[in-house]
ROKOLMI-548119 format. One record per residue (C-alpha): x, y, z; residue in three letters; residue number from 1. Coordinates in Angstrom, 2 decimals. Layout:
# ROKOLMI-548119
pt X X, Y Y, Z Z, residuo ALA, num NUM $
...
# end
This chain:
# ROKOLMI-548119
pt X -10.34, Y -9.82, Z 6.52, residuo MET, num 1 $
pt X -8.54, Y -7.43, Z 4.25, residuo THR, num 2 $
pt X -10.11, Y -6.63, Z 0.89, residuo ARG, num 3 $
pt X -6.74, Y -5.92, Z -0.78, residuo PHE, num 4 $
pt X -5.17, Y -9.17, Z -1.85, residuo ALA, num 5 $
pt X -6.99, Y -12.46, Z -1.43, residuo GLY, num 6 $
pt X -6.64, Y -14.52, Z -4.58, residuo ALA, num 7 $
pt X -6.04, Y -11.44, Z -6.66, residuo ALA, num 8 $
pt X -2.58, Y -10.44, Z -7.76, residuo VAL, num 9 $
pt X -1.71, Y -7.07, Z -6.29, residuo VAL, num 10 $
pt X 1.33, Y -5.18, Z -7.55, residuo ALA, num 11 $
pt X 1.93, Y -2.01, Z -5.58, residuo TYR, num 12 $
pt X 5.10, Y -0.43, Z -6.93, residuo VAL, num 13 $
pt X 6.50, Y 2.89, Z -5.76, residuo VAL, num 14 $
pt X 9.10, Y 4.38, Z -8.10, residuo MET, num 15 $
pt X 11.05, Y 7.45, Z -7.07, residuo LEU, num 16 $
pt X 12.33, Y 9.84, Z -9.70, residuo PHE, num 17 $
pt X 14.02, Y 13.22, Z -9.74, residuo SER, num 18 $
pt X 14.24, Y 15.85, Z -12.43, residuo GLY, num 19 $
pt X 11.58, Y 18.51, Z -12.84, residuo THR, num 20 $
pt X 10.54, Y 20.37, Z -9.69, residuo PRO, num 21 $
pt X 8.03, Y 18.69, Z -7.42, residuo ALA, num 22 $
pt X 4.56, Y 20.27, Z -7.23, residuo PRO, num 23 $
pt X 3.27, Y 22.07, Z -4.16, residuo ALA, num 24 $
pt X 1.70, Y 19.87, Z -1.49, residuo ALA, num 25 $
pt X -1.80, Y 21.24, Z -2.21, residuo ASP, num 26 $
pt X -1.56, Y 21.05, Z -5.99, residuo GLU, num 27 $
pt X -4.00, Y 18.90, Z -7.97, residuo ALA, num 28 $
pt X -3.12, Y 16.59, Z -10.85, residuo PHE, num 29 $
pt X -2.66, Y 18.38, Z -14.15, residuo GLU, num 30 $
pt X -4.95, Y 15.85, Z -15.86, residuo ALA, num 31 $
pt X -6.89, Y 12.84, Z -14.56, residuo ALA, num 32 $
pt X -9.25, Y 10.18, Z -15.87, residuo SER, num 33 $
pt X -11.46, Y 7.78, Z -13.87, residuo ILE, num 34 $
pt X -13.34, Y 5.14, Z -15.88, residuo LYS, num 35 $
pt X -15.35, Y 2.07, Z -14.83, residuo PRO, num 36 $
pt X -13.40, Y -1.17, Z -15.26, residuo ASN, num 37 $
pt X -15.61, Y -3.80, Z -16.86, residuo VAL, num 38 $
pt X -12.92, Y -6.41, Z -17.57, residuo SER, num 39 $
pt X -13.94, Y -8.65, Z -14.69, residuo GLY, num 40 $
pt X -10.28, Y -9.06, Z -13.76, residuo SER, num 41 $
pt X -9.41, Y -9.47, Z -10.09, residuo ASP, num 42 $
pt X -5.82, Y -8.29, Z -10.61, residuo SER, num 43 $
pt X -4.98, Y -4.91, Z -9.14, residuo VAL, num 44 $
pt X -2.02, Y -2.82, Z -10.27, residuo VAL, num 45 $
pt X -1.10, Y 0.50, Z -8.68, residuo ILE, num 46 $
pt X 1.94, Y 2.48, Z -9.77, residuo ARG, num 47 $
pt X 3.61, Y 5.81, Z -9.08, residuo PHE, num 48 $
pt X 6.16, Y 6.53, Z -11.83, residuo ALA, num 49 $
pt X 7.69, Y 9.88, Z -12.67, residuo GLY, num 50 $
pt X 4.82, Y 12.28, Z -13.31, residuo ARG, num 51 $
pt X 2.24, Y 9.54, Z -13.75, residuo ARG, num 52 $
pt X -0.09, Y 7.65, Z -11.42, residuo PHE, num 53 $
pt X -1.95, Y 4.62, Z -12.77, residuo THR, num 54 $
pt X -4.34, Y 2.19, Z -11.11, residuo ALA, num 55 $
pt X -6.20, Y -0.65, Z -12.80, residuo ASN, num 56 $
pt X -9.26, Y -2.51, Z -11.50, residuo SER, num 57 $
pt X -9.33, Y -0.67, Z -8.18, residuo VAL, num 58 $
pt X -12.26, Y 0.17, Z -5.94, residuo SER, num 59 $
pt X -12.77, Y 3.53, Z -4.26, residuo LEU, num 60 $
pt X -11.87, Y 1.82, Z -0.99, residuo GLY, num 61 $
pt X -8.48, Y 0.76, Z -2.33, residuo VAL, num 62 $
pt X -7.89, Y 4.26, Z -3.79, residuo LEU, num 63 $
pt X -8.64, Y 5.74, Z -0.37, residuo MET, num 64 $
pt X -6.23, Y 3.31, Z 1.27, residuo ALA, num 65 $
pt X -3.49, Y 4.40, Z -1.13, residuo VAL, num 66 $
pt X -4.30, Y 8.10, Z -0.88, residuo ALA, num 67 $
pt X -4.34, Y 8.16, Z 2.92, residuo TYR, num 68 $
pt X -1.73, Y 5.43, Z 3.52, residuo ASP, num 69 $
pt X -4.10, Y 3.18, Z 5.49, residuo VAL, num 70 $
pt X -5.49, Y -0.36, Z 5.22, residuo GLN, num 71 $
pt X -9.09, Y -1.23, Z 4.41, residuo ASP, num 72 $
pt X -9.92, Y -2.02, Z 8.04, residuo PHE, num 73 $
pt X -9.06, Y 1.60, Z 8.82, residuo GLN, num 74 $
pt X -11.91, Y 2.86, Z 6.60, residuo ILE, num 75 $
pt X -15.40, Y 3.11, Z 8.05, residuo SER, num 76 $
pt X -18.72, Y 4.13, Z 6.54, residuo GLY, num 77 $
pt X -18.24, Y 3.34, Z 2.84, residuo LEU, num 78 $
pt X -21.27, Y 1.91, Z 0.98, residuo PRO, num 79 $
pt X -20.91, Y -1.55, Z -0.57, residuo ASN, num 80 $
pt X -20.50, Y -0.21, Z -4.11, residuo TRP, num 81 $
pt X -17.35, Y 1.64, Z -3.02, residuo ALA, num 82 $
pt X -15.69, Y -1.74, Z -2.44, residuo TRP, num 83 $
pt X -17.27, Y -3.79, Z -5.24, residuo SER, num 84 $
pt X -17.23, Y -1.41, Z -8.24, residuo GLU, num 85 $
pt X -13.84, Y -1.19, Z -9.98, residuo LYS, num 86 $
pt X -12.20, Y 1.69, Z -11.83, residuo TYR, num 87 $
pt X -9.18, Y 2.45, Z -14.00, residuo ASP, num 88 $
pt X -7.40, Y 5.65, Z -13.05, residuo VAL, num 89 $
pt X -4.71, Y 7.59, Z -14.87, residuo THR, num 90 $
pt X -3.42, Y 10.93, Z -13.64, residuo ALA, num 91 $
pt X -0.50, Y 13.16, Z -14.56, residuo THR, num 92 $
pt X 1.26, Y 15.68, Z -12.34, residuo ALA, num 93 $
pt X 2.77, Y 18.95, Z -13.48, residuo ALA, num 94 $
pt X 6.14, Y 18.12, Z -11.89, residuo GLY, num 95 $
pt X 7.74, Y 14.95, Z -10.48, residuo SER, num 96 $
pt X 6.12, Y 14.41, Z -7.09, residuo PRO, num 97 $
pt X 7.39, Y 12.01, Z -4.46, residuo ASN, num 98 $
pt X 4.96, Y 9.34, Z -3.13, residuo PRO, num 99 $
pt X 3.73, Y 11.58, Z -0.29, residuo GLU, num 100 $
pt X 2.90, Y 14.34, Z -2.75, residuo GLN, num 101 $
pt X 1.23, Y 11.83, Z -5.07, residuo PHE, num 102 $
pt X -0.98, Y 10.75, Z -2.17, residuo ARG, num 103 $
pt X -1.93, Y 14.35, Z -1.39, residuo ALA, num 104 $
pt X -2.86, Y 14.90, Z -5.04, residuo MET, num 105 $
pt X -4.87, Y 11.68, Z -5.05, residuo LEU, num 106 $
pt X -6.77, Y 12.90, Z -1.98, residuo GLN, num 107 $
pt X -7.73, Y 16.05, Z -3.91, residuo ILE, num 108 $
pt X -8.84, Y 13.93, Z -6.88, residuo LEU, num 109 $
pt X -11.08, Y 11.74, Z -4.71, residuo LEU, num 110 $
pt X -12.56, Y 14.80, Z -3.02, residuo THR, num 111 $
pt X -13.41, Y 16.37, Z -6.38, residuo GLU, num 112 $
pt X -14.58, Y 13.34, Z -8.35, residuo ARG, num 113 $
pt X -16.24, Y 11.22, Z -5.64, residuo PHE, num 114 $
pt X -17.39, Y 14.16, Z -3.48, residuo GLN, num 115 $
pt X -15.58, Y 12.37, Z -0.67, residuo LEU, num 116 $
pt X -15.84, Y 13.94, Z 2.76, residuo ARG, num 117 $
pt X -14.40, Y 12.29, Z 5.86, residuo LEU, num 118 $
pt X -12.92, Y 12.85, Z 9.28, residuo HIS, num 119 $
pt X -10.20, Y 10.97, Z 11.14, residuo GLN, num 120 $
pt X -10.44, Y 9.22, Z 14.48, residuo GLU, num 121 $
pt X -8.03, Y 7.13, Z 16.55, residuo THR, num 122 $
pt X -9.34, Y 3.91, Z 18.06, residuo ARG, num 123 $
pt X -7.70, Y 0.99, Z 19.88, residuo PRO, num 124 $
pt X -7.97, Y -2.19, Z 17.80, residuo ALA, num 125 $
pt X -6.88, Y -5.80, Z 17.97, residuo LYS, num 126 $
pt X -3.75, Y -6.16, Z 15.92, residuo GLY, num 127 $
pt X -0.14, Y -7.28, Z 15.94, residuo TYR, num 128 $
pt X 3.26, Y -5.98, Z 16.96, residuo ALA, num 129 $
pt X 6.10, Y -6.67, Z 14.52, residuo LEU, num 130 $
pt X 9.05, Y -7.68, Z 16.72, residuo VAL, num 131 $
pt X 12.43, Y -9.35, Z 16.40, residuo GLN, num 132 $
pt X 12.46, Y -13.08, Z 17.00, residuo ASP, num 133 $
pt X 14.53, Y -14.16, Z 20.01, residuo LYS, num 134 $
pt X 16.92, Y -15.96, Z 17.65, residuo ARG, num 135 $
pt X 17.65, Y -12.71, Z 15.82, residuo GLY, num 136 $
pt X 16.87, Y -11.31, Z 12.39, residuo THR, num 137 $
pt X 18.19, Y -12.75, Z 9.14, residuo LYS, num 138 $
pt X 18.08, Y -12.12, Z 5.39, residuo ALA, num 139 $
pt X 17.64, Y -8.38, Z 5.94, residuo LEU, num 140 $
pt X 20.01, Y -6.84, Z 3.43, residuo LYS, num 141 $
pt X 20.81, Y -3.20, Z 4.15, residuo VAL, num 142 $
pt X 20.06, Y -1.16, Z 1.05, residuo HIS, num 143 $
pt X 23.20, Y 0.81, Z 0.18, residuo ASP, num 144 $
pt X 22.65, Y 1.44, Z -3.55, residuo LYS, num 145 $
pt X 21.37, Y 4.45, Z -5.42, residuo LEU, num 146 $
pt X 17.75, Y 4.50, Z -6.57, residuo CYS, num 147 $
pt X 16.02, Y 6.22, Z -9.43, residuo GLY, num 148 $
pt X 17.65, Y 7.57, Z -12.59, residuo PRO, num 149 $
pt X 21.06, Y 7.96, Z -10.90, residuo ASP, num 150 $
pt X 21.25, Y 4.22, Z -10.27, residuo SER, num 151 $
pt X 22.29, Y 3.50, Z -13.85, residuo GLY, num 152 $
pt X 19.34, Y 1.14, Z -14.29, residuo LYS, num 153 $
pt X 16.91, Y 3.61, Z -15.75, residuo GLY, num 154 $
pt X 15.06, Y 4.15, Z -12.48, residuo GLY, num 155 $
pt X 14.80, Y 0.87, Z -10.59, residuo SER, num 156 $
pt X 11.79, Y 0.08, Z -8.42, residuo VAL, num 157 $
pt X 12.75, Y 1.52, Z -5.08, residuo CYS, num 158 $
pt X 11.20, Y 2.57, Z -1.81, residuo GLY, num 159 $
pt X 8.26, Y 0.18, Z -1.94, residuo GLY, num 160 $
pt X 6.96, Y -3.34, Z -2.51, residuo PHE, num 161 $
pt X 5.73, Y -5.69, Z -5.15, residuo VAL, num 162 $
pt X 3.05, Y -7.71, Z -3.36, residuo ILE, num 163 $
pt X 1.41, Y -10.86, Z -4.73, residuo ASN, num 164 $
pt X -0.97, Y -13.34, Z -3.15, residuo SER, num 165 $
pt X 1.87, Y -15.35, Z -1.54, residuo ALA, num 166 $
pt X 4.98, Y -13.22, Z -1.86, residuo SER, num 167 $
pt X 6.37, Y -9.86, Z -0.91, residuo LEU, num 168 $
pt X 9.47, Y -8.18, Z -2.37, residuo ASP, num 169 $
pt X 10.72, Y -4.91, Z -0.89, residuo GLY, num 170 $
pt X 13.48, Y -2.63, Z -2.12, residuo ILE, num 171 $
pt X 14.80, Y 0.06, Z 0.24, residuo ARG, num 172 $
pt X 11.98, Y -0.39, Z 2.73, residuo VAL, num 173 $
pt X 11.78, Y 0.34, Z 6.43, residuo SER, num 174 $
pt X 10.34, Y -1.87, Z 9.15, residuo MET, num 175 $
pt X 7.39, Y 0.53, Z 9.37, residuo LYS, num 176 $
pt X 6.70, Y -0.05, Z 5.68, residuo GLN, num 177 $
pt X 7.01, Y -3.81, Z 6.18, residuo LEU, num 178 $
pt X 4.48, Y -3.66, Z 9.02, residuo ALA, num 179 $
pt X 2.05, Y -1.82, Z 6.76, residuo SER, num 180 $
pt X 2.58, Y -4.32, Z 3.92, residuo ALA, num 181 $
pt X 2.00, Y -7.28, Z 6.24, residuo LEU, num 182 $
pt X -1.27, Y -5.78, Z 7.43, residuo ALA, num 183 $
pt X -2.55, Y -6.02, Z 3.84, residuo GLN, num 184 $
pt X -2.23, Y -9.79, Z 3.73, residuo GLN, num 185 $
pt X -5.37, Y -11.91, Z 3.96, residuo ARG, num 186 $
pt X -4.00, Y -14.08, Z 6.79, residuo ASP, num 187 $
pt X -3.09, Y -11.00, Z 8.84, residuo VAL, num 188 $
pt X -5.92, Y -8.56, Z 8.10, residuo GLY, num 189 $
pt X -5.33, Y -6.44, Z 11.20, residuo ARG, num 190 $
pt X -3.24, Y -3.37, Z 12.01, residuo PRO, num 191 $
pt X 0.46, Y -4.05, Z 12.53, residuo VAL, num 192 $
pt X 2.70, Y -1.74, Z 14.56, residuo ALA, num 193 $
pt X 6.46, Y -1.74, Z 14.08, residuo ASP, num 194 $
pt X 8.07, Y -2.54, Z 17.43, residuo LYS, num 195 $
pt X 11.28, Y -4.07, Z 16.09, residuo THR, num 196 $
pt X 13.48, Y -1.16, Z 17.09, residuo GLY, num 197 $
pt X 15.28, Y -1.63, Z 13.76, residuo ILE, num 198 $
pt X 16.15, Y 1.54, Z 11.83, residuo THR, num 199 $
pt X 17.31, Y 1.99, Z 8.26, residuo GLY, num 200 $
pt X 16.08, Y 0.57, Z 4.96, residuo THR, num 201 $
pt X 16.46, Y -2.92, Z 3.59, residuo PHE, num 202 $
pt X 15.98, Y -5.17, Z 0.58, residuo ASP, num 203 $
pt X 13.97, Y -8.24, Z 1.53, residuo LEU, num 204 $
pt X 11.92, Y -11.13, Z 0.17, residuo GLN, num 205 $
pt X 9.17, Y -13.13, Z 1.84, residuo LEU, num 206 $
pt X 7.53, Y -16.27, Z 0.44, residuo ARG, num 207 $
pt X 4.66, Y -18.27, Z 1.90, residuo TRP, num 208 $
pt X 1.95, Y -20.66, Z 0.70, residuo SER, num 209 $
pt X -1.74, Y -20.11, Z 0.07, residuo THR, num 210 $
pt X -2.44, Y -23.86, Z 0.40, residuo ALA, num 211 $
pt X -4.78, Y -24.89, Z 3.19, residuo ALA, num 212 $
pt X -3.86, Y -27.50, Z 5.78, residuo GLY, num 213 $
pt X -0.72, Y -28.41, Z 7.68, residuo ASP, num 214 $
pt X 1.49, Y -28.42, Z 4.56, residuo GLU, num 215 $
pt X 0.86, Y -24.75, Z 3.84, residuo GLY, num 216 $
pt X 3.47, Y -22.25, Z 5.01, residuo LEU, num 217 $
pt X 1.67, Y -19.34, Z 6.65, residuo SER, num 218 $
pt X 2.87, Y -15.76, Z 6.40, residuo VAL, num 219 $
pt X 3.46, Y -15.86, Z 10.18, residuo PHE, num 220 $
pt X 5.79, Y -18.87, Z 9.94, residuo THR, num 221 $
pt X 7.50, Y -17.55, Z 6.81, residuo ALA, num 222 $
pt X 8.19, Y -14.23, Z 8.52, residuo LEU, num 223 $
pt X 9.86, Y -16.00, Z 11.45, residuo GLN, num 224 $
pt X 11.83, Y -18.54, Z 9.41, residuo GLU, num 225 $
pt X 12.92, Y -16.31, Z 6.54, residuo GLN, num 226 $
pt X 13.41, Y -12.90, Z 8.17, residuo LEU, num 227 $
pt X 13.75, Y -13.64, Z 11.87, residuo GLY, num 228 $
pt X 10.76, Y -11.45, Z 12.71, residuo LEU, num 229 $
pt X 7.52, Y -12.25, Z 14.47, residuo ARG, num 230 $
pt X 3.94, Y -10.98, Z 14.76, residuo LEU, num 231 $
pt X 2.69, Y -10.94, Z 18.34, residuo ASP, num 232 $
pt X -0.93, Y -10.22, Z 19.22, residuo ALA, num 233 $
pt X -1.23, Y -6.69, Z 20.54, residuo ASP, num 234 $
pt X -3.61, Y -3.76, Z 20.91, residuo THR, num 235 $
pt X -2.75, Y -1.10, Z 18.36, residuo VAL, num 236 $
pt X -3.89, Y 2.51, Z 18.37, residuo GLU, num 237 $
pt X -5.27, Y 2.76, Z 14.87, residuo THR, num 238 $
pt X -6.18, Y 5.73, Z 12.67, residuo LYS, num 239 $
pt X -9.67, Y 5.33, Z 11.22, residuo VAL, num 240 $
pt X -11.12, Y 7.31, Z 8.30, residuo LEU, num 241 $
pt X -14.83, Y 7.81, Z 8.94, residuo SER, num 242 $
pt X -16.69, Y 8.66, Z 5.73, residuo VAL, num 243 $
pt X -19.32, Y 11.42, Z 6.00, residuo ASP, num 244 $
pt X -20.25, Y 11.68, Z 2.31, residuo ARG, num 245 $
pt X -19.41, Y 9.91, Z -0.96, residuo VAL, num 246 $
pt X -20.90, Y 9.64, Z -4.46, residuo GLU, num 247 $
pt X -20.11, Y 7.66, Z -7.58, residuo ARG, num 248 $
pt X -17.51, Y 9.51, Z -9.67, residuo PRO, num 249 $
pt X -18.44, Y 12.36, Z -11.95, residuo SER, num 250 $
pt X -17.79, Y 12.00, Z -15.67, residuo ALA, num 251 $
pt X -14.32, Y 12.80, Z -17.06, residuo ASN, num 252 $
# end
């Protein structure tokens, strides 16, 4: 079972901006703060916006998943505290990095502050293939609008998802990104490989029910009925981050 969503509200918003030059790929954040979150809230918010990265009520495991673009089931060897203890993170870049550069900078931050050391492996795992339903796709709107400050909307959310416990909204997202977002859902909780053969980016919405029993609409059924896509059981070659060393974060 994935540790991302559950009953918590998870908003993972990627915002793309242009303007000042992007930092080098190996450049660290200009300033960063990591503080324990003692609010008791189970809501998680993660945002990339302009020069700023913010994350509220996140565990080290979730930060690793964001930094390395993996799901929690792709992380092995973390102690229990790395999943249960929550932090608030704010970090500022020198330039305006894109999401990939933000992730590289976040990797550096975790290495420095948590003394994180790991190595990567590839293992076959039980998972799903995201495929087109035999009746064809539907409600996939090709994204043909500008994003960011040139859109005339002050930098609209673009290139990512807003994910809640029973909904998923994507703006300018690929099928590969959708597969990754689906893998985060509690009812899926396994790696998902994009085998749709669909290229391009789309705006899409997916709604399902968290209610138990026959009346609840599962994410599997919603995906088929609303988007014309399907998750088929499959063996997926999965990247795994194996943790060699980790410590609680050093003081700011």
